[in-house]
C-alpha positions in Angstrom: 14.8 -1.1 9.1 17.3 -3.8 10.0 15.3 -6.5 8.0 14.5 -4.2 5.1 17.5 -2.2 4.2 20.1 -5.0 4.3 22.1 -3.9 1.3 23.2 -0.6 2.8 22.2 -0.5 6.5 24.6 2.5 7.1 22.4 4.7 5.0 19.4 4.3 7.3 19.4 6.3 10.6 16.9 6.3 13.5 14.9 9.2 12.1 14.3 7.5 8.8 13.3 4.3 10.6 10.8 6.2 12.8 9.4 8.1 9.8 8.9 4.8 7.9 7.2 3.4 11.0 4.7 6.3 11.1 4.1 6.0 7.4 3.4 2.2 7.9 1.0 3.0 10.8 -0.8 5.6 8.7 -1.2 3.3 5.8 -2.6 0.5 8.0 -5.1 2.9 9.6 -6.3 3.9 6.1 -6.5 0.3 5.0 -8.5 -0.7 8.1 -10.9 2.2 7.6 -11.4 1.1 4.0 -12.1 -2.5 5.2 -14.8 -1.1 7.5 -16.4 1.2 4.8 -15.5 -0.7 1.6 -18.2 1.2 -0.4 -16.7 4.6 0.2 -15.3 5.4 -3.2 -12.9 8.1 -2.1 -11.5 5.9 0.7 -11.2 3.0 -1.7 -9.1 5.1 -4.1 -6.9 6.4 -1.3 -6.3 2.9 -0.1 -5.4 1.7 -3.6 -3.0 4.6 -3.8 -1.3 3.5 -0.6 -0.6 0.1 -2.1 0.9 1.7 -5.2 3.1 3.9 -3.0 4.3 0.9 -1.0 5.1 -1.0 -4.2 6.9 1.9 -5.7 8.9 2.5 -2.5 10.1 -1.0 -2.2 10.9 -1.5 -5.9 12.9 1.8 -5.9 14.8 0.8 -2.8 15.8 -2.5 -4.4 16.4 -1.5 -8.0 17.2 2.2 -8.0 18.8 3.1 -4.7 20.0 -0.4 -4.0 19.6 -0.1 -0.2 17.5 -3.2 0.0 18.1 -6.7 -1.2 15.4 -9.1 -2.4 15.1 -10.9 1.0 12.0 -12.1 2.7 11.8 -8.8 4.5 11.3 -7.0 1.2 9.5 -9.7 -0.8 6.7 -9.9 1.7 5.6 -6.3 1.3 6.1 -6.5 -2.4 3.8 -9.5 -2.6 1.2 -7.9 -0.3 1.2 -4.7 -2.3 1.0 -6.5 -5.6 -1.8 -8.9 -4.7 -3.7 -6.1 -3.0 -3.5 -3.8 -6.0 -4.7 -6.7 -8.2 -7.6 -7.4 -5.9 -8.6 -3.8 -5.5 -8.5 -3.2 -9.3 -10.6 -6.3 -9.8 -13.1 -5.0 -7.2 -13.2 -1.4 -8.6 -15.8 -2.0 -11.3 -18.1 -3.6 -8.8 -17.8 -0.5 -6.6 -18.8 1.6 -9.6 -21.7 -0.6 -10.5 -23.0 -0.5 -7.0 -22.8 3.3 -6.9 -24.8 3.4 -10.2 -27.5 1.1 -8.9 -27.9 3.1 -5.7 -28.3 6.3 -7.8 -31.1 4.6 -9.8 -32.9 3.6 -6.6 -32.8 7.2 -5.4 -34.4 8.4 -8.6 
């Protein structure tokens, strides 16, 4: 929290920092599970949603709530979320095509 919320560090307390840490851990577990089972459409969509949540969170902290400044501590997660969203959206049609081809093989 000390590296992220540099614009208003007094607004962040220990409970919020721990909650953010647990949320980060949960997101990383979901993302690792998706990497293991990349063909699971539901898990793929949930993982994509975690990146949208992260992007929205950091953008809102910088531009709406003004508790974070555009430092490297904020720019890094913004870039990771943005590039991950782009990559997953590019890969989404291939996931759908593979699902259709597997259905054809079953029939």
